[in-house]
N, C-alpha and C positions, 0 to 999 in steps of 0.2 A: 835578758841575756847580758852577761858580763863580758866586756871586751877589754883586753889588755891594752891600756893606753900607750904602751910602748910601741904598739903596732900601728898606731894612727899615722905617724909620719910616713911609714912605709906604704900604707894603704893609699895615702894621698898621692904619693909619687906614682904608684902603680896606676891610679886612675888617670893621671896625666899622660901616661904612656899608652893607654888604650886608644886605638884608632877612633877618631871622632865619628867616622861613618858607622862603626859598629855600635857605638852608643846611640846614635840617631836611629839606626835600624831597629835596635831593641826597643827604643821608645816608640817608634812608629808601630811596630807589631803589637806592643803592649796596649797602646792607645786603640788600635784597631780591634783587638780582642775585647777591650772594655766596651767599646761601642757596639760590637756585634752581640755581646751578652745582653744588651738592652734592646735588641731588635723587636721585641714584642710589645714595647711600651706604647700604650694608646691604641692597640690593635682592636679591630672590630671583627670578631670571628677570624676568618682566614685572610683578612686584609690588614696589612701593617702600615704604620705611618712611615714616611720616607726618611725622617731625620736620622735615627740611629744607623740605619743601613748605609745612608749616604756618608755619614761620618766614618763608618768602618771602611767603606770603599776608598775614601780619600786617604785615610791612614795607610791602608795596605798598598795603594797606588804609590804613595811616597816611599814606603819600604822597598817596593820593587824597583823604583827609580834609583834609590840611593845605593842599593846593593842587590842587583838583579841575580847574581849567582846564589844568593841565599834563598832557596826555593820555598821556604816556609811562607814568605810573603806572597809568593805567586799563588800557592794553592789556597791560602786564606782569602786572597782577593777573589779568586774564582768562586769560593763558597759564598762570600758576601754578595757578589754580583748575582749569583743564582737566587739568593733570597730576594734581592730587589726585583729581578725579572719575574719571579713566580708569585711573590706576595705583595709587592708594592706597585709595580707597573700596571697601568690601567688599559693600555691599548696595544694592539699588535705591533704598531710602529715603535712604541717604547720598549716592548719586549725584544724586538729584533735588534734594536740598538744595544741593549744590555748584553744579549747573547752574542752579538757580533764582537763586542769588546771582549767577551769571554773567550771567543775563538782566538783573538789575537794574543791574549795573555797565555792561553793554553799552548799555542804553537811555539811561542818564544820559550816558555818554561820547559816544554818537552824537548826542544832543541838543546837547551842547557843540560837537562837530565841526560840526554843521549851522549854527551861528551864522556860520561862515565862508562859508556859501553862502546867507545870507539867512534862515535859520530852518529848522526841521524840515519844515514844510509845503512850502516851496519845494524843499528837497532831495529829499523823497519824490516830488515831482511831476516831477523831472528824469529824462531818459533816462540810462543809464549814461555815455554820452559827455559829456553836459552836466555830470553830477555829477563826472566826472573832471576836466573843465576848471575847475569851480568850486573843487575841492579840490586843484588841482595844487600849491599851495604849502604843503600840510599833510603833512609826512612821517609823521605819526601815522595818517593815513587808511588806508593799506593794512593795517597790523597790526590796527587797530580793526575794520575790516570782516571780516578773516579770523577773528579770535577771537570776534567777536560772532556770526558765522554758525555757527561751531563750537558755541558754547554753546547757541544756539537749537536747532540740529539735534540735539545730544545730549540736551538737555532733552526734546525731542519723542520721541526714541527711548525714554527711560525712562518718560515720561508715557504713551506709546502713540501710534503713528504716525497712526492713523485720527483719534483725538481731536485730536491736534496739528494735523493737516491742516485740520480744521474750524475751528480757532482761528487759522488763517492763518500757522502756523509756516513752512510750505514757501514761501509767498510772501515772507516776510522773509528766509529763507536764500537764496532765489534772487536777490533784489534785492541783498543784500550781496555775494554771489559775483560777480554781473554787474558791480557797481560796482568790485569789486577787480580784475576782468579788465581793465576799461576804464582803471583807474589804472596797473596794471602786471601784465601776464599772466604774467610770469616770477617774480613775488614769491614767496618761500619755495617755490621749486621747483614753480612753476605751481599754487600753492594755490587760486587762483580756479577754474581748470578742474577741479582735484581735487574741490573742494567741490561745484561745480555738477554734475559727473558723478555723484558719490555721491548727491546729491539726486535726480537723475533715475533713479537705479538703485533707490533705496529708497522714495521717496514713493509712497503709494498714489494710484491714479487715482480721484478722487472727482468725479463729474459736477457741474459748476458751482462746484467748489471748487479742484480741482487738475487741470483739464482740460489744462493746459499740460505735464503730465508726458510725457516722450518717451523711450522706452527707446533709440531710435537715437541720440538726443542724448547719452544717458548714455555710450555707448561712444565716440562722437566726442569728447566732452569729455575722457574719460579717456585716449584715445589722444593727444590734445594734451598732457595732463599728462605722460604718459610721454615724449613727444618733447622737451618743454621742461625736464622735471625727471627725467631718467633715474636719478639717484642717490637719489630719494625712493622708499623701499620701498613705501609705501602706494599710490603711483600704480600700481604693477604689481599689487599685491594687489587693489585696487578694480576694475581693468580685468578681471582674471581672474574676480572675483566677478560682475561685470555680464554677462560672456559666459556663464557657467554659468547664471545666473539667468534671463536673457531671450533668449539665443541658443544653445540647446543644440547646434545644428549646429556651433558653433564651440568645442565643448568640448576638442577636441584642442589648439587654439591656447591655450586657457586653461590646460590642463595644462602645456604647454611654458613658458608665462609663469611659473607657479609653480615648476616645476623649476629654471628659470634663477634665480629669486628665492632659492631655498633654497641656492644655492651661495654666497650672500653671508654675510659675518660682520658682526655689529653693530659700529658705530664707538663708541669709548669715550664720547664726549660725548652719544650718543643710545642708550645701551645698553638702557635700560628700554623706551623707545619702540620700538626695532627688535626687541628680543626679543619684544615683544607682536605685532608685525606678522609676524614669522617663525613664531611659534606658530600664528597664525591661518592662515597659508599652509599649514602642515603639516596642520592640521585640514581645511582646504578640499580639499586634494589627497587626503586619505584619504577624504573624502566622495564624491569624484568620481575613483575610481581608473582608470576607462577600461576 
């Protein structure tokens, strides 16, 4: 690329005028992105080495600290924490600490996002359609809702689903998933439908607490996820699991879903995540041989 040398002095002056915090933030996010891209290095199946994800987390933590209102750092931190909790952490205690940190990051980030809708109280009182309209100009909203829902849900799994339900975890995950669907139901291969279907599959039905849990809705949401995001392996796994768990008469369909799923090969950029999904599919099929 040829650059007009007469522009160099002006570019140098412009660089001096840029806020140092913005330059540092960009560097932190770029460094985090580079580390996150290496997250599968040295993996063994669905288990990853801690180095790259720890580097990514440290970089994104710095980005959030230096410029908390720039929400790209927050959702990328949540995504990196999720990878560590799911594919690096070895014990329930380690997982709980990771997802507890995720809850803190999610709460702070959603509070900042809510400023664009008039504050947290106003946002929480909105229907999903109203929230989507209020946040239509915020590109960070879909990933924030997705990864916030994931962290709350996984924290609840490790903490204990019944206790988590009584603490309102299910309500929060449901709200975030419904808002994500209203914003963009196709986002991340129908992630909103995937999360909502998974929630209705796993959440315990507790009178006066989670009376909204609906096993039919679980399957309906997961069928939507498969239709809108057929390349996402979890969409198929979760649908099969919901059918086995709550509709045993449809076990033959569930087995066919898993058999088709197991003909797939992991893609290089998602090798750890998809190795995990395929391993769970094999175990589920072995549990329900027919």
